[in-house]
N, C-alpha and C positions, 0 to 999 in steps of 0.2 A: 393467564392463558385467556382469551374470550373466544369461544368455538359457538358462541350463541346463535349465529348465522352461518354455521358451516354446512355447506361446501362452499358457499359464496365468499363470505369474507372469514378467515382465521387471524388473529392479534396474541401476539405473546411479548411480554415483557420481558428483557434480561438485565437483570438488576443487577448483578456481579458475575464479570467474567474475567478471568486471568488466565494469560499464557506466557510462555517461556519458549523462546525458538535459539537452537544452537546449531549449527553444522557449516558447511560449504558455503561459501559465499555471503556469509554473514560476519558482519564484526565479530573480532575475537571476545569480547564479552559477553555475545549473543543478543538478544533483544528480548525484553520482558516488558509487561504492562497488564492493564485492566481497563474495564470499559462499562459501559451500559449503552443500551439502545432497546428499540422497539420493532420486532417485526412484524408485517403485515403482508397477508398474501389476499389478494383480491380476484377470485377466479374470473367474471365477466371480463377485465379488461388484460387476465391473464399477466397480473403485475404485482411483484414482490418488493415490498418496500423497507427499508432501513431508517426507521425516522429517529429522531434523540439520539444521535450518536454522539456518544462522548468516551472517546479512546484516550489511552496514553501507552507508549511506546518508548522505552528509557527515559529521557527526557523531554521526550515532544509530545503534543497533544493535538488532537483533531475532535473537531465535533462540525455537526452537519448533518446531511442528508444522500441517503444513495437509492436510488430505483432502479429498478432493468424490468421494462415490458417483455414479455414472452412473443416473439411476433416470427415471422419466416426470416428474418433479421433483426435478432434482439437489439432493442432501443435501450441504452444505458443512460440515466442523469447523474451527476454527480456534481453535489455542492458541498464542499469543504472549507472549514476555515480553523487555524491554528493562531495559537498566541505563541509558541514557539516551535519552531521544527527545524532539529537539528540532524541534519541528513549526516554530519560526521560519528555520529551516533546508530544510524540506521543502514547506513551504506558500507561494504566492507573497505578495508583499505588496503589496495594490493602494493605489492615489493615495487617500488622504484629504483632506479639507478641514478645516481646524482654524480657530477663531477666536480673532482676537487685537486687541481693543480695538475690537470692532466690525465689522472688516474681513476678510474671507475671503482665508486665503493656502493656496496650493497645499503641500502636501507632496508633495516628489517622492520617489519610489521607482520607478525606470525598470524597465520591462519589457522582454526582449530582443524580444520580438514581440508584437504585438494578436491578439485572438482571430479565427478567422476568420470570413469572414460565410455564416450558412447561408442561400444562397437558396430552396431549395425548401420548402415546407411539410412541417411533418412532423404525420403523422396519428396516433401513439401518442400515447396522455396522457403525462405527465410521471412518472417513476419506474415506468412499466407494466413493464420488465425485472426490476423487485424482487420481483414477485409469480412469478417463474417458479422459484422456488428455495426451498429453506430453509437456515437458517445457524443454529451454535451457535457462537458466539464469546468466547473468554474471553481478556483485555489486561490483561498487568500490567506496570507500569513503574515503577523504584526513583525516577527523575528523570524531568520532562516540561517542557521551557520552551514555551510557548503565550503570544506578544503579548508578549513582555518578563518575564511572570510565570513563577515556578518553583514547582513542585508537586512534592510527595515521595510515594511509597507510592501511587501511582493504579492503580485497578483496574476493570475492567467484566468482568460476563458477561452475554451473552443470548442467547435463542434463536428 
């Protein structure tokens, strides 16, 4: 950690981070990975940056940079690259119904837990939170696997 210019700048290097996620709306095997990055807070710009990101999740990897500038409307800049992004091992597989000779048969993909029940009324319109910030996103992947299909040289940019 470099606090020599605190409170104007604060930098911390995370050299080893390990995690494991399990639960509702995750793949049955869960998600686990490790990573490293450098975090920096710049007080004058009200900016939090994550530099030198190097993360793994199951058999996928991500590198790049993420920063958010805290303003009245926060501004995100996300630039990520992946050698391999296997969405089949990161997103849950929901039960699907297949037709066989006119009869429906249930394809079994077990989820570890069911979704929680929300019993209270939610007054906020769907996706209301997405209107409270701006984002510039760039994502590039050499290889992507999604629903059993393989894609190469995938990229997207959005403002």
